[in-house]
A tleap script that builds the chain and sets N, CA, C and O, in Angstrom:
source leaprc.protein.ff14SB
mol = sequence {
  NMET LEU ALA THR MET GLY TYR ILE THR PRO
  GLU ILE THR GLY LYS ILE PRO GLY PHE LEU
  SER PRO SER ALA GLY LEU LYS PHE ALA ASP
  VAL PRO ASN GLY LEU ALA ALA ILE SER LYS
  VAL PRO ALA ALA GLY TRP GLY GLN ILE LEU
  ALA TYR MET ALA CYS CYS GLU VAL SER GLN
  ASP GLN SER ALA GLY THR LYS ALA ALA ALA
  GLY ASP PHE ASN TRP LYS LEU LEU THR SER
  SER ASP PRO GLU LYS LEU ASN ALA LYS LEU
  SER ALA GLU ILE ALA ASN GLY ARG LEU ALA
  MET MET ALA ILE ILE GLY MET PHE PHE GLN
  ASP GLY LEU THR GLY SER ALA TRP GLY ASP
  TRP ALA VAL TYR THR ALA SER PRO LEU CARG
}
set mol.1.N position { 27.069 46.850 17.009 }
set mol.1.CA position { 26.840 47.020 18.429 }
set mol.1.C position { 27.406 48.474 18.490 }
set mol.1.O position { 26.853 49.141 19.365 }
set mol.2.N position { 28.457 49.194 17.716 }
set mol.2.CA position { 28.618 50.315 17.734 }
set mol.2.C position { 27.448 51.459 17.386 }
set mol.2.O position { 27.290 52.515 17.998 }
set mol.3.N position { 26.637 50.957 16.200 }
set mol.3.CA position { 25.608 52.024 15.869 }
set mol.3.C position { 24.702 52.052 17.010 }
set mol.3.O position { 24.233 53.140 17.346 }
set mol.4.N position { 24.364 50.880 17.715 }
set mol.4.CA position { 23.509 50.934 18.682 }
set mol.4.C position { 23.774 51.742 19.931 }
set mol.4.O position { 22.861 52.263 20.572 }
set mol.5.N position { 25.253 51.845 20.308 }
set mol.5.CA position { 25.498 52.781 21.545 }
set mol.5.C position { 25.937 53.959 20.615 }
set mol.5.O position { 25.676 55.020 21.182 }
set mol.6.N position { 26.395 54.114 19.639 }
set mol.6.CA position { 26.342 55.694 19.259 }
set mol.6.C position { 25.054 56.130 19.106 }
set mol.6.O position { 24.971 57.355 19.186 }
set mol.7.N position { 23.861 55.472 18.883 }
set mol.7.CA position { 22.794 56.172 18.524 }
set mol.7.C position { 22.251 56.451 19.913 }
set mol.7.O position { 21.448 57.383 19.869 }
set mol.8.N position { 22.382 56.065 20.861 }
set mol.8.CA position { 22.161 56.123 22.689 }
set mol.8.C position { 22.814 57.358 23.112 }
set mol.8.O position { 22.284 58.416 23.452 }
set mol.9.N position { 24.163 57.026 23.028 }
set mol.9.CA position { 25.196 58.196 23.725 }
set mol.9.C position { 25.407 59.159 23.669 }
set mol.9.O position { 26.453 59.565 24.175 }
set mol.10.N position { 24.475 60.085 22.987 }
set mol.10.CA position { 24.134 61.467 22.857 }
set mol.10.C position { 22.890 61.629 23.184 }
set mol.10.O position { 22.543 62.754 22.822 }
set mol.11.N position { 21.771 60.883 23.851 }
set mol.11.CA position { 20.888 60.917 24.238 }
set mol.11.C position { 21.428 61.275 25.923 }
set mol.11.O position { 20.999 62.261 26.522 }
set mol.12.N position { 22.301 60.419 26.462 }
set mol.12.CA position { 22.542 59.978 27.593 }
set mol.12.C position { 23.616 61.205 27.946 }
set mol.12.O position { 23.343 62.128 28.715 }
set mol.13.N position { 24.669 61.076 27.367 }
set mol.13.CA position { 25.967 61.996 27.791 }
set mol.13.C position { 25.648 63.594 27.468 }
set mol.13.O position { 26.170 64.488 28.134 }
set mol.14.N position { 24.696 63.865 26.326 }
set mol.14.CA position { 25.114 64.909 25.957 }
set mol.14.C position { 25.788 65.047 24.288 }
set mol.14.O position { 25.936 64.027 23.615 }
set mol.15.N position { 26.093 66.173 23.845 }
set mol.15.CA position { 27.046 66.183 22.652 }
set mol.15.C position { 28.476 66.757 23.072 }
set mol.15.O position { 28.461 67.409 24.116 }
set mol.16.N position { 29.874 66.604 22.343 }
set mol.16.CA position { 30.891 67.413 22.814 }
set mol.16.C position { 30.781 68.643 22.296 }
set mol.16.O position { 30.353 68.803 21.153 }
set mol.17.N position { 31.044 69.354 22.844 }
set mol.17.CA position { 31.720 70.922 22.561 }
set mol.17.C position { 32.065 71.392 21.278 }
set mol.17.O position { 32.954 70.863 20.611 }
set mol.18.N position { 31.535 72.169 20.975 }
set mol.18.CA position { 32.503 72.803 19.243 }
set mol.18.C position { 31.836 73.104 18.403 }
set mol.18.O position { 30.646 73.417 18.438 }
set mol.19.N position { 32.791 73.019 17.243 }
set mol.19.CA position { 31.518 73.017 16.061 }
set mol.19.C position { 31.738 71.675 14.766 }
set mol.19.O position { 32.837 71.197 14.484 }
set mol.20.N position { 30.572 71.310 14.198 }
set mol.20.CA position { 30.849 70.146 13.309 }
set mol.20.C position { 31.471 70.900 11.962 }
set mol.20.O position { 32.252 70.251 11.267 }
set mol.21.N position { 31.147 72.204 11.603 }
set mol.21.CA position { 31.298 72.838 10.456 }
set mol.21.C position { 31.556 74.165 11.034 }
set mol.21.O position { 30.546 74.842 11.225 }
set mol.22.N position { 32.794 74.736 11.384 }
set mol.22.CA position { 32.964 76.162 11.595 }
set mol.22.C position { 32.791 76.959 10.554 }
set mol.22.O position { 32.541 78.147 10.756 }
set mol.23.N position { 32.903 76.410 9.145 }
set mol.23.CA position { 32.589 77.266 8.243 }
set mol.23.C position { 31.109 77.983 8.219 }
set mol.23.O position { 30.871 79.185 8.103 }
set mol.24.N position { 30.222 76.938 8.357 }
set mol.24.CA position { 28.913 77.050 8.348 }
set mol.24.C position { 28.263 77.464 9.584 }
set mol.24.O position { 27.063 77.732 9.638 }
set mol.25.N position { 29.171 77.523 10.719 }
set mol.25.CA position { 28.416 78.076 11.866 }
set mol.25.C position { 27.976 76.653 12.642 }
set mol.25.O position { 27.643 76.900 13.802 }
set mol.26.N position { 27.900 75.436 12.352 }
set mol.26.CA position { 27.174 74.362 12.459 }
set mol.26.C position { 27.762 73.770 13.787 }
set mol.26.O position { 28.742 73.039 13.648 }
set mol.27.N position { 27.205 74.031 15.298 }
set mol.27.CA position { 27.934 73.604 16.579 }
set mol.27.C position { 27.318 71.928 16.443 }
set mol.27.O position { 26.248 71.763 15.857 }
set mol.28.N position { 27.966 70.889 16.944 }
set mol.28.CA position { 27.441 69.813 17.510 }
set mol.28.C position { 26.147 69.736 18.129 }
set mol.28.O position { 25.533 68.672 18.054 }
set mol.29.N position { 25.664 70.691 18.713 }
set mol.29.CA position { 24.692 70.529 20.022 }
set mol.29.C position { 23.467 70.861 18.721 }
set mol.29.O position { 22.259 70.682 18.872 }
set mol.30.N position { 24.009 71.284 17.679 }
set mol.30.CA position { 22.744 71.889 16.733 }
set mol.30.C position { 22.315 71.169 15.953 }
set mol.30.O position { 21.353 71.469 15.246 }
set mol.31.N position { 23.078 69.777 15.884 }
set mol.31.CA position { 22.651 68.405 15.002 }
set mol.31.C position { 21.832 67.689 16.055 }
set mol.31.O position { 22.299 67.342 17.140 }
set mol.32.N position { 20.530 67.482 15.655 }
set mol.32.CA position { 19.601 66.615 16.262 }
set mol.32.C position { 20.014 65.177 16.471 }
set mol.32.O position { 20.839 64.914 15.596 }
set mol.33.N position { 19.784 64.059 17.303 }
set mol.33.CA position { 19.885 62.743 17.482 }
set mol.33.C position { 18.792 62.134 16.478 }
set mol.33.O position { 17.661 62.569 16.260 }
set mol.34.N position { 19.390 61.072 15.955 }
set mol.34.CA position { 18.508 60.181 15.239 }
set mol.34.C position { 18.651 60.202 13.795 }
set mol.34.O position { 19.715 60.493 13.250 }
set mol.35.N position { 17.778 59.950 13.282 }
set mol.35.CA position { 17.500 60.049 11.498 }
set mol.35.C position { 17.577 61.532 11.093 }
set mol.35.O position { 18.061 61.961 10.046 }
set mol.36.N position { 17.043 62.222 12.052 }
set mol.36.CA position { 17.062 64.061 11.632 }
set mol.36.C position { 18.770 63.970 11.341 }
set mol.36.O position { 18.845 64.373 10.181 }
set mol.37.N position { 19.793 63.736 11.672 }
set mol.37.CA position { 20.626 64.122 11.386 }
set mol.37.C position { 21.670 63.848 10.383 }
set mol.37.O position { 22.827 64.266 10.335 }
set mol.38.N position { 21.074 63.117 9.647 }
set mol.38.CA position { 21.412 62.768 8.078 }
set mol.38.C position { 21.654 64.049 7.151 }
set mol.38.O position { 22.667 64.331 6.511 }
set mol.39.N position { 20.389 64.782 7.261 }
set mol.39.CA position { 20.177 66.009 6.587 }
set mol.39.C position { 21.042 67.050 7.153 }
set mol.39.O position { 21.517 67.819 6.317 }
set mol.40.N position { 21.327 67.232 8.262 }
set mol.40.CA position { 22.250 68.445 8.829 }
set mol.40.C position { 23.958 68.254 8.808 }
set mol.40.O position { 24.845 69.089 8.978 }
set mol.41.N position { 24.011 67.004 8.566 }
set mol.41.CA position { 25.797 67.006 8.064 }
set mol.41.C position { 26.351 67.327 7.048 }
set mol.41.O position { 26.214 66.524 6.125 }
set mol.42.N position { 27.038 68.357 6.816 }
set mol.42.CA position { 27.512 68.679 5.477 }
set mol.42.C position { 27.941 67.730 4.706 }
set mol.42.O position { 28.084 66.602 5.177 }
set mol.43.N position { 28.222 67.992 3.407 }
set mol.43.CA position { 28.286 66.876 2.543 }
set mol.43.C position { 29.783 66.726 2.133 }
set mol.43.O position { 30.315 65.875 1.421 }
set mol.44.N position { 30.401 67.992 2.908 }
set mol.44.CA position { 32.331 67.550 3.170 }
set mol.44.C position { 31.981 66.508 4.291 }
set mol.44.O position { 32.515 65.412 4.118 }
set mol.45.N position { 31.241 66.622 5.336 }
set mol.45.CA position { 31.365 65.640 6.766 }
set mol.45.C position { 31.012 64.131 6.217 }
set mol.45.O position { 31.638 63.141 6.596 }
set mol.46.N position { 30.006 64.087 5.343 }
set mol.46.CA position { 30.022 62.462 4.830 }
set mol.46.C position { 31.143 62.072 3.497 }
set mol.46.O position { 31.462 60.990 3.002 }
set mol.47.N position { 31.382 62.901 3.321 }
set mol.47.CA position { 32.444 62.716 2.398 }
set mol.47.C position { 34.073 62.316 3.250 }
set mol.47.O position { 34.948 61.645 2.704 }
set mol.48.N position { 34.181 62.863 4.572 }
set mol.48.CA position { 35.093 62.451 5.342 }
set mol.48.C position { 34.641 61.136 5.939 }
set mol.48.O position { 35.666 60.569 6.318 }
set mol.49.N position { 33.861 60.586 6.130 }
set mol.49.CA position { 33.172 59.837 6.791 }
set mol.49.C position { 33.562 58.265 5.320 }
set mol.49.O position { 34.302 57.290 5.452 }
set mol.50.N position { 32.917 58.570 4.412 }
set mol.50.CA position { 33.407 57.498 3.497 }
set mol.50.C position { 34.924 57.430 2.930 }
set mol.50.O position { 35.356 56.440 2.340 }
set mol.51.N position { 35.665 58.573 3.172 }
set mol.51.CA position { 36.868 58.278 3.085 }
set mol.51.C position { 37.582 57.260 4.569 }
set mol.51.O position { 38.336 56.290 4.645 }
set mol.52.N position { 36.917 58.045 5.479 }
set mol.52.CA position { 37.711 56.832 6.535 }
set mol.52.C position { 37.240 55.621 6.399 }
set mol.52.O position { 38.026 54.793 6.861 }
set mol.53.N position { 36.334 55.190 5.982 }
set mol.53.CA position { 35.412 53.755 5.502 }
set mol.53.C position { 36.117 53.223 4.365 }
set mol.53.O position { 36.197 51.995 4.404 }
set mol.54.N position { 36.559 53.669 3.542 }
set mol.54.CA position { 37.350 53.574 2.905 }
set mol.54.C position { 38.801 52.932 2.932 }
set mol.54.O position { 39.319 51.913 2.475 }
set mol.55.N position { 39.211 54.037 3.699 }
set mol.55.CA position { 40.467 53.668 4.157 }
set mol.55.C position { 41.076 52.551 5.132 }
set mol.55.O position { 42.177 52.001 5.111 }
set mol.56.N position { 39.968 52.405 6.006 }
set mol.56.CA position { 39.903 51.099 6.644 }
set mol.56.C position { 39.519 49.659 6.079 }
set mol.56.O position { 39.558 48.577 6.665 }
set mol.57.N position { 39.086 49.996 4.595 }
set mol.57.CA position { 38.706 48.842 3.836 }
set mol.57.C position { 40.063 48.422 3.053 }
set mol.57.O position { 40.228 47.225 2.820 }
set mol.58.N position { 40.803 49.131 2.740 }
set mol.58.CA position { 42.068 49.226 1.745 }
set mol.58.C position { 42.960 48.527 2.477 }
set mol.58.O position { 43.561 47.531 2.075 }
set mol.59.N position { 43.102 49.231 3.987 }
set mol.59.CA position { 44.282 49.294 4.639 }
set mol.59.C position { 45.260 47.858 4.764 }
set mol.59.O position { 46.481 47.765 4.892 }
set mol.60.N position { 44.469 47.059 4.696 }
set mol.60.CA position { 44.682 45.769 4.903 }
set mol.60.C position { 44.678 44.665 3.457 }
set mol.60.O position { 43.664 44.690 2.759 }
set mol.61.N position { 45.488 44.005 3.178 }
set mol.61.CA position { 45.301 42.746 2.240 }
set mol.61.C position { 44.376 41.877 2.465 }
set mol.61.O position { 44.821 41.276 3.442 }
set mol.62.N position { 43.319 41.386 2.189 }
set mol.62.CA position { 42.009 40.917 2.360 }
set mol.62.C position { 41.957 40.014 1.060 }
set mol.62.O position { 40.892 39.572 0.630 }
set mol.63.N position { 43.071 39.795 0.520 }
set mol.63.CA position { 42.661 38.833 -0.982 }
set mol.63.C position { 42.176 37.354 -0.206 }
set mol.63.O position { 42.065 37.157 1.004 }
set mol.64.N position { 41.978 36.584 -1.122 }
set mol.64.CA position { 41.460 35.342 -0.703 }
set mol.64.C position { 42.806 34.558 -0.018 }
set mol.64.O position { 43.894 34.932 -0.456 }
set mol.65.N position { 42.811 33.576 0.945 }
set mol.65.CA position { 43.861 32.777 1.364 }
set mol.65.C position { 44.306 33.362 2.667 }
set mol.65.O position { 44.708 32.696 3.622 }
set mol.66.N position { 44.172 35.019 2.613 }
set mol.66.CA position { 44.701 35.736 3.741 }
set mol.66.C position { 44.071 35.468 5.462 }
set mol.66.O position { 42.991 34.878 5.444 }
set mol.67.N position { 44.385 35.677 6.325 }
set mol.67.CA position { 43.546 35.840 7.561 }
set mol.67.C position { 42.898 36.810 7.336 }
set mol.67.O position { 41.741 36.573 7.684 }
set mol.68.N position { 42.998 37.825 6.928 }
set mol.68.CA position { 41.927 38.740 7.019 }
set mol.68.C position { 40.757 38.391 6.060 }
set mol.68.O position { 39.650 38.881 6.284 }
set mol.69.N position { 40.915 37.719 5.198 }
set mol.69.CA position { 39.678 37.334 4.573 }
set mol.69.C position { 38.644 36.740 5.287 }
set mol.69.O position { 37.443 37.007 5.306 }
set mol.70.N position { 39.436 35.706 5.999 }
set mol.70.CA position { 38.252 35.154 6.853 }
set mol.70.C position { 37.780 35.671 8.376 }
set mol.70.O position { 37.112 35.090 9.232 }
set mol.71.N position { 38.672 37.588 8.360 }
set mol.71.CA position { 37.708 38.092 9.051 }
set mol.71.C position { 38.785 37.890 10.452 }
set mol.71.O position { 38.110 37.600 11.439 }
set mol.72.N position { 39.883 37.953 10.679 }
set mol.72.CA position { 40.792 37.761 11.129 }
set mol.72.C position { 42.000 38.983 11.341 }
set mol.72.O position { 43.028 39.180 10.694 }
set mol.73.N position { 41.612 39.480 12.147 }
set mol.73.CA position { 42.661 41.105 11.891 }
set mol.73.C position { 43.880 41.331 13.050 }
set mol.73.O position { 44.642 42.269 13.286 }
set mol.74.N position { 43.691 40.098 13.605 }
set mol.74.CA position { 44.552 40.187 14.989 }
set mol.74.C position { 44.246 41.279 16.014 }
set mol.74.O position { 45.019 42.157 16.398 }
set mol.75.N position { 43.022 41.074 16.377 }
set mol.75.CA position { 42.522 42.013 17.088 }
set mol.75.C position { 41.663 40.992 18.108 }
set mol.75.O position { 40.486 40.679 17.931 }
set mol.76.N position { 42.662 40.466 19.406 }
set mol.76.CA position { 41.638 39.240 19.991 }
set mol.76.C position { 41.414 39.839 21.397 }
set mol.76.O position { 42.352 39.976 22.183 }
set mol.77.N position { 40.172 40.186 21.684 }
set mol.77.CA position { 39.490 40.377 22.798 }
set mol.77.C position { 38.876 39.174 23.634 }
set mol.77.O position { 38.941 39.178 24.863 }
set mol.78.N position { 38.181 37.975 22.804 }
set mol.78.CA position { 37.794 36.874 23.390 }
set mol.78.C position { 38.575 35.657 22.784 }
set mol.78.O position { 38.375 35.120 21.695 }
set mol.79.N position { 39.664 35.294 23.892 }
set mol.79.CA position { 40.674 34.311 23.745 }
set mol.79.C position { 40.319 33.080 24.852 }
set mol.79.O position { 39.641 33.267 25.863 }
set mol.80.N position { 40.756 32.129 24.562 }
set mol.80.CA position { 40.671 31.047 25.821 }
set mol.80.C position { 41.331 29.823 25.060 }
set mol.80.O position { 40.980 29.506 23.924 }
set mol.81.N position { 42.238 29.212 25.719 }
set mol.81.CA position { 43.435 28.204 25.325 }
set mol.81.C position { 42.263 27.037 25.050 }
set mol.81.O position { 42.530 26.197 24.190 }
set mol.82.N position { 40.947 26.947 25.758 }
set mol.82.CA position { 40.185 25.915 25.919 }
set mol.82.C position { 39.229 26.006 24.484 }
set mol.82.O position { 38.733 27.119 24.306 }
set mol.83.N position { 38.993 25.223 23.701 }
set mol.83.CA position { 38.375 25.430 22.285 }
set mol.83.C position { 36.662 25.737 22.881 }
set mol.83.O position { 35.882 26.677 22.727 }
set mol.84.N position { 36.589 24.462 23.591 }
set mol.84.CA position { 35.021 24.541 24.140 }
set mol.84.C position { 34.580 26.636 24.649 }
set mol.84.O position { 33.697 27.424 24.312 }
set mol.85.N position { 35.470 26.685 25.323 }
set mol.85.CA position { 35.041 28.071 26.106 }
set mol.85.C position { 35.462 29.178 24.734 }
set mol.85.O position { 34.735 30.161 24.592 }
set mol.86.N position { 36.404 29.016 23.951 }
set mol.86.CA position { 36.321 29.688 23.048 }
set mol.86.C position { 35.320 29.644 21.892 }
set mol.86.O position { 35.182 30.579 21.104 }
set mol.87.N position { 34.645 28.524 21.841 }
set mol.87.CA position { 33.310 28.561 20.614 }
set mol.87.C position { 32.798 28.940 21.811 }
set mol.87.O position { 33.247 30.024 21.436 }
set mol.88.N position { 32.379 29.115 22.728 }
set mol.88.CA position { 30.915 29.318 23.915 }
set mol.88.C position { 31.173 31.259 23.886 }
set mol.88.O position { 30.305 32.127 23.798 }
set mol.89.N position { 32.437 31.391 23.980 }
set mol.89.CA position { 32.680 33.242 23.967 }
set mol.89.C position { 32.282 33.587 22.396 }
set mol.89.O position { 31.401 34.441 22.294 }
set mol.90.N position { 32.690 33.163 21.422 }
set mol.90.CA position { 32.400 33.365 19.930 }
set mol.90.C position { 30.999 33.269 20.059 }
set mol.90.O position { 30.447 34.370 20.078 }
set mol.91.N position { 30.320 32.379 20.145 }
set mol.91.CA position { 28.787 32.227 20.171 }
set mol.91.C position { 27.994 33.339 20.880 }
set mol.91.O position { 26.881 33.702 20.499 }
set mol.92.N position { 28.508 33.746 21.718 }
set mol.92.CA position { 27.943 34.678 22.756 }
set mol.92.C position { 27.997 36.079 21.791 }
set mol.92.O position { 27.074 36.815 21.444 }
set mol.93.N position { 28.947 36.123 21.601 }
set mol.93.CA position { 29.678 37.388 20.747 }
set mol.93.C position { 28.937 37.546 19.451 }
set mol.93.O position { 28.780 38.655 18.940 }
set mol.94.N position { 28.396 36.227 18.821 }
set mol.94.CA position { 27.448 36.713 17.628 }
set mol.94.C position { 26.564 37.008 17.882 }
set mol.94.O position { 26.058 37.866 17.159 }
set mol.95.N position { 25.845 36.551 18.967 }
set mol.95.CA position { 24.086 36.244 19.569 }
set mol.95.C position { 24.159 38.130 20.248 }
set mol.95.O position { 23.166 38.848 20.127 }
set mol.96.N position { 25.361 38.610 20.861 }
set mol.96.CA position { 25.412 39.897 20.967 }
set mol.96.C position { 25.052 40.871 19.821 }
set mol.96.O position { 24.140 41.698 19.811 }
set mol.97.N position { 26.033 40.576 18.781 }
set mol.97.CA position { 25.865 41.222 17.658 }
set mol.97.C position { 24.616 41.193 16.796 }
set mol.97.O position { 24.351 42.059 15.962 }
set mol.98.N position { 23.791 40.015 17.092 }
set mol.98.CA position { 22.370 39.938 16.192 }
set mol.98.C position { 21.515 41.058 16.651 }
set mol.98.O position { 21.007 41.919 15.933 }
set mol.99.N position { 21.376 40.886 18.534 }
set mol.99.CA position { 20.971 41.374 19.415 }
set mol.99.C position { 20.892 43.173 18.819 }
set mol.99.O position { 20.006 43.957 18.478 }
set mol.100.N position { 22.176 43.183 18.937 }
set mol.100.CA position { 22.475 44.402 18.455 }
set mol.100.C position { 21.778 45.305 17.117 }
set mol.100.O position { 21.086 46.324 17.090 }
set mol.101.N position { 22.178 44.640 16.330 }
set mol.101.CA position { 21.321 44.746 14.822 }
set mol.101.C position { 19.943 44.937 14.962 }
set mol.101.O position { 19.359 45.951 14.578 }
set mol.102.N position { 19.371 43.900 15.548 }
set mol.102.CA position { 17.742 44.009 15.895 }
set mol.102.C position { 17.687 45.713 16.717 }
set mol.102.O position { 17.030 46.616 16.197 }
set mol.103.N position { 18.168 45.844 17.518 }
set mol.103.CA position { 18.146 46.630 18.067 }
set mol.103.C position { 18.154 48.156 17.464 }
set mol.103.O position { 17.191 48.912 17.597 }
set mol.104.N position { 19.214 48.468 16.871 }
set mol.104.CA position { 19.316 49.370 16.056 }
set mol.104.C position { 18.329 49.340 14.759 }
set mol.104.O position { 18.198 50.485 14.325 }
set mol.105.N position { 17.840 48.698 14.259 }
set mol.105.CA position { 16.693 48.576 13.521 }
set mol.105.C position { 15.316 48.862 14.287 }
set mol.105.O position { 14.335 49.356 13.731 }
set mol.106.N position { 15.344 48.657 15.028 }
set mol.106.CA position { 14.071 48.934 16.413 }
set mol.106.C position { 14.300 50.530 16.225 }
set mol.106.O position { 13.447 51.260 15.721 }
set mol.107.N position { 15.448 50.936 16.651 }
set mol.107.CA position { 15.294 52.091 16.968 }
set mol.107.C position { 14.966 53.331 15.816 }
set mol.107.O position { 14.547 54.475 15.997 }
set mol.108.N position { 15.305 52.672 14.669 }
set mol.108.CA position { 15.444 53.252 13.178 }
set mol.108.C position { 13.761 53.387 12.931 }
set mol.108.O position { 13.204 54.385 12.474 }
set mol.109.N position { 13.193 52.300 13.293 }
set mol.109.CA position { 11.867 52.337 12.837 }
set mol.109.C position { 11.182 53.149 13.504 }
set mol.109.O position { 10.327 53.762 12.864 }
set mol.110.N position { 11.316 53.458 15.085 }
set mol.110.CA position { 10.484 54.098 16.411 }
set mol.110.C position { 10.922 55.605 15.913 }
set mol.110.O position { 10.084 56.506 15.955 }
set mol.111.N position { 12.345 55.869 15.409 }
set mol.111.CA position { 12.255 57.139 14.996 }
set mol.111.C position { 11.817 57.657 13.993 }
set mol.111.O position { 11.522 58.849 13.907 }
set mol.112.N position { 11.687 56.571 12.832 }
set mol.112.CA position { 10.942 57.160 11.482 }
set mol.112.C position { 9.374 57.363 12.066 }
set mol.112.O position { 8.798 58.368 11.651 }
set mol.113.N position { 8.559 56.398 13.095 }
set mol.113.CA position { 7.451 57.155 13.081 }
set mol.113.C position { 7.032 58.055 13.800 }
set mol.113.O position { 6.051 58.720 13.467 }
set mol.114.N position { 7.823 58.297 15.161 }
set mol.114.CA position { 7.882 59.311 16.284 }
set mol.114.C position { 8.873 60.478 15.762 }
set mol.114.O position { 8.737 61.619 16.202 }
set mol.115.N position { 9.534 60.272 15.136 }
set mol.115.CA position { 10.614 61.520 14.969 }
set mol.115.C position { 12.123 61.615 16.223 }
set mol.115.O position { 13.083 62.385 16.263 }
set mol.116.N position { 11.749 60.543 17.031 }
set mol.116.CA position { 12.624 60.426 18.064 }
set mol.116.C position { 13.169 58.710 18.089 }
set mol.116.O position { 12.753 57.713 17.499 }
set mol.117.N position { 14.086 58.891 18.892 }
set mol.117.CA position { 14.643 57.290 18.746 }
set mol.117.C position { 14.133 56.982 20.052 }
set mol.117.O position { 13.929 55.768 20.081 }
set mol.118.N position { 13.885 57.423 20.951 }
set mol.118.CA position { 13.596 57.304 22.301 }
set mol.118.C position { 11.507 57.102 21.982 }
set mol.118.O position { 10.822 56.269 22.575 }
set mol.119.N position { 11.010 58.028 21.019 }
set mol.119.CA position { 9.976 58.154 20.794 }
set mol.119.C position { 8.897 57.896 21.852 }
set mol.119.O position { 8.707 56.894 22.541 }
set mol.120.N position { 8.099 59.311 21.790 }
set mol.120.CA position { 7.082 59.512 22.745 }
set mol.120.C position { 5.770 58.985 21.596 }
set mol.120.O position { 5.319 59.595 20.627 }
set mol.121.N position { 5.396 57.620 22.150 }
set mol.121.CA position { 4.261 57.326 21.658 }
set mol.121.C position { 2.704 57.988 21.651 }
set mol.121.O position { 1.720 57.647 20.995 }
set mol.122.N position { 2.840 58.851 22.442 }
set mol.122.CA position { 1.540 59.491 22.826 }
set mol.122.C position { 1.292 60.649 21.579 }
set mol.122.O position { 0.169 61.054 21.279 }
set mol.123.N position { 2.773 61.175 20.802 }
set mol.123.CA position { 2.234 62.181 20.055 }
set mol.123.C position { 2.062 60.972 18.901 }
set mol.123.O position { 1.395 61.508 18.015 }
set mol.124.N position { 2.356 59.588 18.498 }
set mol.124.CA position { 2.101 59.119 17.220 }
set mol.124.C position { 0.724 58.795 17.438 }
set mol.124.O position { 0.479 57.894 18.240 }
set mol.125.N position { -0.352 59.471 16.769 }
set mol.125.CA position { -2.043 59.071 16.774 }
set mol.125.C position { -2.254 57.976 16.156 }
set mol.125.O position { -3.108 57.151 16.481 }
set mol.126.N position { -1.230 57.856 14.897 }
set mol.126.CA position { -1.929 56.871 14.279 }
set mol.126.C position { -1.311 55.332 14.172 }
set mol.126.O position { -1.288 54.567 13.207 }
set mol.127.N position { -0.885 55.191 15.349 }
set mol.127.CA position { -0.560 53.880 15.794 }
set mol.127.C position { -1.337 52.696 15.950 }
set mol.127.O position { -2.237 52.721 16.789 }
set mol.128.N position { -1.120 51.544 15.206 }
set mol.128.CA position { -2.441 50.578 15.059 }
set mol.128.C position { -2.327 49.797 16.307 }
set mol.128.O position { -3.027 48.790 16.413 }
set mol.129.N position { -1.371 50.201 17.457 }
set mol.129.CA position { -1.424 49.858 18.659 }
set mol.129.C position { -2.332 50.124 19.820 }
set mol.129.O position { -2.513 49.549 20.893 }
set mol.130.N position { -2.919 51.350 19.162 }
set mol.130.CA position { -3.933 52.054 20.111 }
set mol.130.C position { -4.900 51.314 20.271 }
set mol.130.O position { -5.835 51.666 20.990 }
savepdb mol mol.pdb
quit
């Protein structure tokens, strides 16, 4: 769900001011949206992203038998004392997550075909849908 929102947000709100890489003179506004951004982010930026991901993974004991191993990280937004309501909320959250996964894959596909996550299909002349 965060990936989907992260793909949409810069298109709607614009980009934050400032530099992504002051040493390279690269501003946030210079980085394109979508898949084209992958090649524009400096290697040190990707290193920071990977280091943060690793920190999140190792910051909590996820060994067998722990609550974290079952996916419970004590961050409860969906709660209810009624087990039936809780099950309905959790099922809706799973469905929303699956929908978001399909949405981001669709945006990647459209971006790959048209060069934009929002895709102007008029410029994609090889479309089998024409």
